[in-house]
N, C-alpha and C positions, 0 to 999 in steps of 0.2 A: 199265224205267221211263224210262231215258234215251231209248229209242226212241220212247216215247209223247210225251215232251216235244219231241223233234225233229219228229215228225210233227204235233204240235199246232201248232208254230210254222210249219211248211209250210202247214198248213190255214189258219191265220190270214193268211199272206201271199197264198195262192191266192185265198181268199175276198175279201180286200181288193182284189186285182188285178181279179178278175172283176167285182166290184161297181163298181169305177171304170170299167171298160170299158162296163158296162151303163148307166151314168148320164152318160156323156160329154156327151150332149145336154142334160143338166140343169145344165151350167155349175157343177159342184161344189156343187150344191144338196142333195146327199145325204150324210149322215154315217152310217157303219155301225159298229156295235159287235158283236163276236163274243165269246160266252162259252162256256165248257165247264164243265158241272156234272155231278156224279155224281147219278144218279137213285136215290132211296132210298124205301122204304116206311116210314112212321112206325108207331107202336104202334096207331094207329087204322086202319091200312091205306091211309092217304092218301099220295099221292105228295109227296115233298119233294126239294129240290135243294140240293146242297152244292158250292161251288167246288172244283175239283180241278186239280192240276198233274201228278200221277202216279197211275197206277192199275194194279192187277194184272189179269191175264187174267180175263175173265168179268164185269168191272165194266161196268155200263151208264152211258154218258156221253151227255148231251144237248148238242148244239151248237145254240146259239140266236143268230141274227143279228137285230139290231134296226136298222131303217133309219129315220132321222129326216130329214124334209124341212126344210131350214134356211132356206128362202126363203118369200116371201109368195105364191107361185104353187103351184097343184096340180101334181103329177106324175102323168101318166096312163100306163097300160100299162107298168109297170116290171117287167122280167124280172130276177129274182135267182136265183143259183145257189149251192148249197153242195156242195163235194166231200166224199166220204166217204174218210177217211184209209186208206191202204193196210193198216195193221195193225188195222183196225176192220171190223166187219160191221154193216150196216144192220139194224135190228130190224123194220122195216116200219112204225114209228111216225113220222109226220110231222105237223107242225102249221103251217098248216092242212093238212087232209087232201087238199086239191086239188093237191098237189104232183105233178109229173110226174117220172119217173125215167129214167136212162140207164145203159147198161152201157159206153158208149164216150165219153161226154161230148159227143157231137154230136147223136145222135138221141134224142129224148125221146118218151115216151108215158105215158098214164095208168097208174097202178098198179092191180093188179099187172101187171108186165111179163109178156108171153106170147111163146112161140116154138113153132114146129112141130117135133116130134120124132117120127119114124116115122109121119108122117101125122096125129098128134094134137097139139092145142094144149095146152101145159103151162106152168105158171108158171116164170119164171126165178127161181132161188134168190136170196134177198136178198144172199148173199155175192158175187154178181156185179154188184150195183148199185154205180156209181162216183160219180154225182152226182144231186142232186135240184134241181128248178127250180120256181119259183112265179111266177105272173103277178099282181102287185099292180095291180089295175085302176085304183085311185085312191089316191094318198097325198096327202091334203089339206095345204095350207100349214101349216107349223109342227107337224105331227103325226108320229106314229111308227107303224110296222107291224113285226111280228116274225114270223120263220119259224124252225122248229126241226126237227131230226131226231135220233132216238136211235140210238146205235150200241153195240156190245159190243166190248170189247177182246179181240182174238184171243188164243188160247193159244199 
């Protein structure tokens, strides 16, 4: 569980650094808040979220980044990236679903990622995904947009 806390802190620092690099052109016009919540099903079968600091293996965790435009001008074509912590496996669930994925943090493609194995195109396992990226086409002045990905704590 200490490992989860350490990696959660690393994820926060990495996401914040990446978002700051991505919005340097916006003159600090963007505020980012990252949350980690356990994904639960309630008695009605509906999805519920609960803040989490530590979690045992097999727990589904959603990382959600909310970006707020703090100025009176729109921000166009904002690229935001969320890394997948080393002790977590991406579940394939991202919101919005328009996310692109990468196994190396440099080359991105639409999901599911594919590769050629023995002359056939096969899906890359989610366990190899390292980062997701979204293009927020327009973030209006004084408005927010959120992106999220679900992971499972590895055993």
